[in-house]
C-alpha positions as CSV (number, residue, x, y, z in Angstrom):
1,M,-38.0,44.0,-12.6
2,A,-35.4,41.7,-11.0
3,E,-35.6,44.1,-8.0
4,E,-39.2,43.8,-7.6
5,G,-39.0,40.0,-7.3
6,F,-36.2,40.4,-4.8
7,D,-38.2,42.7,-2.8
8,Q,-41.2,40.4,-2.9
9,L,-38.9,37.3,-1.7
10,S,-37.6,39.4,1.0
11,N,-41.1,40.5,2.1
12,E,-42.2,36.9,2.2
13,E,-39.0,35.9,4.2
14,Q,-39.8,38.6,6.5
15,E,-43.4,37.3,6.9
16,L,-42.1,33.8,7.3
17,E,-39.5,34.8,10.0
18,E,-42.3,36.8,11.8
19,L,-44.6,33.7,11.9
20,R,-41.8,31.6,13.2
21,R,-41.1,34.0,15.8
22,K,-44.6,34.1,16.9
23,K,-45.0,30.4,16.9
24,L,-41.8,30.1,19.0
25,E,-43.2,32.7,21.6
26,E,-46.5,30.8,21.8
27,M,-44.7,27.4,22.3
28,Q,-42.5,29.0,25.0
29,K,-45.6,30.5,26.9
30,R,-47.3,27.0,26.7
31,A,-44.4,25.3,28.1
32,E,-44.0,27.8,31.0
33,L,-47.9,27.5,31.8
34,E,-47.3,23.7,31.8
35,R,-44.3,24.0,34.0
36,Q,-46.2,26.1,36.4
37,A,-49.1,23.6,36.5
38,Q,-46.7,20.8,37.3
39,I,-44.9,22.7,40.1
40,A,-48.4,23.5,41.4
41,A,-49.4,19.8,41.2
42,A,-46.3,18.9,43.1
43,Q,-46.7,21.2,45.8
44,R,-50.6,20.1,46.2
45,R,-49.4,16.6,46.4
46,A,-46.6,17.2,49.0
47,A,-49.2,19.0,51.2
48,L,-51.6,15.9,50.7
49,K,-48.9,13.5,51.8
50,K,-48.4,15.6,55.0
51,I,-52.1,15.8,55.6
52,L,-53.4,12.7,54.9
53,T,-52.7,8.9,56.1
54,P,-51.4,6.6,53.6
55,A,-54.9,4.8,53.4
56,A,-56.7,8.1,53.0
57,L,-54.1,9.0,50.3
58,A,-54.8,5.8,48.5
59,R,-58.6,6.6,48.6
60,L,-58.1,10.0,47.2
61,D,-56.1,8.6,44.5
62,N,-58.9,6.0,43.7
63,I,-61.5,8.9,43.6
64,K,-59.4,10.8,41.5
65,V,-59.4,8.1,38.7
66,V,-63.0,7.9,38.8
67,R,-64.2,11.5,39.4
68,P,-61.1,13.9,38.9
69,E,-63.4,17.3,39.4
70,L,-64.5,15.7,42.9
71,A,-60.9,14.7,43.6
72,E,-59.8,18.3,42.8
73,A,-62.4,20.0,44.8
74,L,-61.6,17.4,47.6
75,E,-58.0,18.4,47.5
76,Q,-58.8,22.1,47.8
77,Q,-61.1,21.5,50.6
78,L,-58.7,19.2,52.5
79,I,-55.7,21.9,52.2
80,A,-58.1,24.5,53.2
81,L,-59.0,22.6,56.5
82,A,-55.7,21.7,57.2
83,S,-54.1,25.2,56.8
84,S,-56.9,26.8,58.8
85,G,-56.4,24.3,61.6
86,R,-60.1,23.1,61.5
87,V,-59.0,19.5,61.2
88,K,-56.7,17.2,63.1
89,I,-53.9,16.1,61.1
90,P,-53.2,13.4,59.7
91,I,-56.6,12.8,58.4
92,D,-57.5,9.3,58.4
93,E,-59.7,7.5,55.9
94,D,-62.9,7.8,58.0
95,T,-62.4,11.6,58.3
96,L,-61.7,11.8,54.7
97,K,-65.1,9.9,53.9
98,E,-67.0,12.5,55.9
99,I,-65.2,15.3,54.2
100,L,-66.0,13.6,51.0
101,S,-69.5,13.5,51.8
102,A,-69.8,17.1,52.4
103,V,-67.9,18.1,49.3
104,Y,-69.9,15.9,47.2
105,S,-73.3,17.1,48.4
106,Q,-71.9,20.8,47.7
107,M,-71.0,19.7,44.3
108,R,-74.2,17.6,43.3
109,K,-76.6,19.3,41.1
110,E,-80.1,18.8,41.6
111,Y,-82.3,18.8,38.7
112,R,-86.0,19.8,38.8
113,F,-88.4,19.5,36.0
114,R,-91.7,21.1,35.7
115,L,-94.5,19.6,34.0
């Protein structure tokens, strides 16, 4: 009887250790994903600093506060335009407004109701 209790305890300890190991792996994966996201954000920010004038960058930051999804789409568009050479660098605030208008019109959803 004493051996059964010992074996059961050993199994419980093994299960507990397995749960701890899985939790640790999960936390490590999450930390790695967060680190990669931070690196990507830093690279994107560095690219935007090269692409935009300070006034245009400030406007983009303001947009990010109000409409983060619009700002993200705009950032992607700006980086794509600059890397393909389709826009003159540095992008000033007026050019940014034009690009913003185009991106916004692409993102805006139109709702139609039938009666």
